[in-house]
C-alpha positions in Angstrom: 23.2 -9.1 88.6 26.5 -7.4 88.6 27.2 -3.9 87.1 29.3 -5.4 84.3 26.5 -7.9 83.4 23.9 -5.1 83.3 26.1 -2.9 81.1 26.9 -5.8 78.7 23.3 -6.8 78.5 22.2 -3.3 77.6 24.9 -3.0 74.9 24.0 -6.4 73.5 20.3 -5.6 73.4 21.1 -2.3 71.6 23.4 -3.9 69.0 20.9 -6.8 68.5 17.8 -4.7 68.1 19.6 -2.2 65.7 20.9 -5.2 63.7 17.4 -6.7 63.6 15.8 -3.5 62.4 18.4 -3.2 59.7 18.0 -6.8 58.6 14.2 -6.6 58.4 14.5 -3.3 56.5 17.0 -4.8 54.1 14.7 -7.8 53.6 12.0 -5.4 52.5 14.2 -3.3 50.2 16.1 -6.3 48.8 12.9 -8.1 47.9 11.5 -5.1 46.2 14.6 -4.3 44.3 14.9 -8.0 43.1 11.5 -7.7 41.6 12.2 -4.4 39.9 15.6 -5.6 38.6 14.1 -8.8 37.2 12.1 -6.6 34.8 14.7 -3.9 34.3 18.3 -4.8 35.2 19.6 -1.4 34.0 18.0 0.3 37.1 20.5 -1.4 39.5 22.4 1.8 40.2 19.2 3.7 40.7 17.8 1.4 43.3 21.0 0.5 45.1 21.1 3.5 47.4 17.5 2.9 48.4 18.2 -0.8 49.1 21.1 -0.2 51.5 19.7 2.7 53.5 18.3 0.6 56.3 21.8 -0.9 57.0 22.9 2.2 58.9 20.9 1.4 62.0 22.9 -1.8 62.5 26.1 0.1 62.1 25.0 2.7 64.7 24.2 -0.1 67.2 27.6 -1.8 66.6 29.5 1.5 67.0 27.6 2.4 70.2 28.2 -1.1 71.6 32.0 -0.6 71.0 31.8 2.9 72.6 29.9 1.5 75.6 32.4 -1.3 76.2 35.0 1.3 77.1 32.9 2.4 80.0 32.8 -1.1 81.6 35.2 -1.7 84.4 35.9 -4.6 86.8 33.8 -4.4 89.9 31.5 -1.6 88.7 28.4 -1.1 90.7 25.0 -2.2 89.6 24.0 1.5 89.4 26.9 2.2 87.0 25.9 -0.8 84.9 22.3 0.3 84.9 23.3 3.7 83.6 25.1 2.1 80.6 22.0 -0.2 80.2 19.7 2.8 80.2 21.9 4.8 77.9 21.7 2.1 75.3 17.9 1.9 75.2 17.1 5.1 73.2 19.3 3.8 70.3 18.0 0.2 70.7 14.4 1.3 70.3 14.9 3.9 67.6 17.3 1.6 65.7 14.8 -1.3 65.6 11.8 0.8 64.7 13.5 3.2 62.2 15.3 0.3 60.4 12.0 -1.4 59.7 10.2 1.9 58.9 13.0 3.0 56.6 12.9 -0.2 54.7 9.2 0.1 54.1 9.6 3.7 53.1 12.5 2.9 50.7 10.3 0.1 49.1 7.9 2.8 48.0 10.8 4.6 46.4 12.1 1.5 44.7 8.7 0.9 43.1 8.5 4.5 42.1 11.9 4.2 40.4 10.5 1.2 38.5 7.9 3.6 36.9 10.1 6.7 36.6 13.8 6.4 37.1 14.3 10.2 36.9 12.9 10.4 40.4 15.6 8.3 42.0 17.6 11.2 43.5 14.5 12.8 45.0 13.2 9.6 46.4 16.2 9.2 48.8 14.7 12.1 50.8 11.8 10.1 52.2 13.7 7.2 53.8 16.4 9.7 54.9 13.8 11.5 57.0 13.2 8.2 58.8 17.0 8.0 59.3 16.9 11.2 61.3 15.3 9.4 64.3 18.0 6.7 64.3 20.6 9.5 64.4 18.7 11.2 67.2 18.6 7.9 69.1 22.3 7.6 68.6 23.0 11.1 69.8 20.9 10.7 72.9 22.5 7.4 73.8 26.0 8.9 73.4 25.1 11.8 75.5 23.7 9.6 78.2 26.8 7.4 78.1 29.1 10.3 78.7 
């Protein structure tokens, strides 16, 4: 396998897994919010932030893939390609897992807003704590890329 192919494969895996984590997380939050809003449509603005939080992992994977593409050159060695591949893995793993976990955490917040909408601002904190690990994965991947 060429260096270019290894690098592109790593970036594609990263973007794909981060996107999958976001999609699964958004499935959980969207489903929960739909149930809450069927009963109380006025709570739309209160649950919206909790619903979209898992989308960030997909954005991180996309941005990192674009950054990584700038490091790919014609005729790069397999070792150079493997470095880009390896640099993508921290974000790929944390993006997948944290997107799913953040979705599940936000669902709890959405259900809590259904019972007491005054908590909505405070409930953002819990899924945001999960987000920290996606951000750390992004930072580690960027540092390894440079």
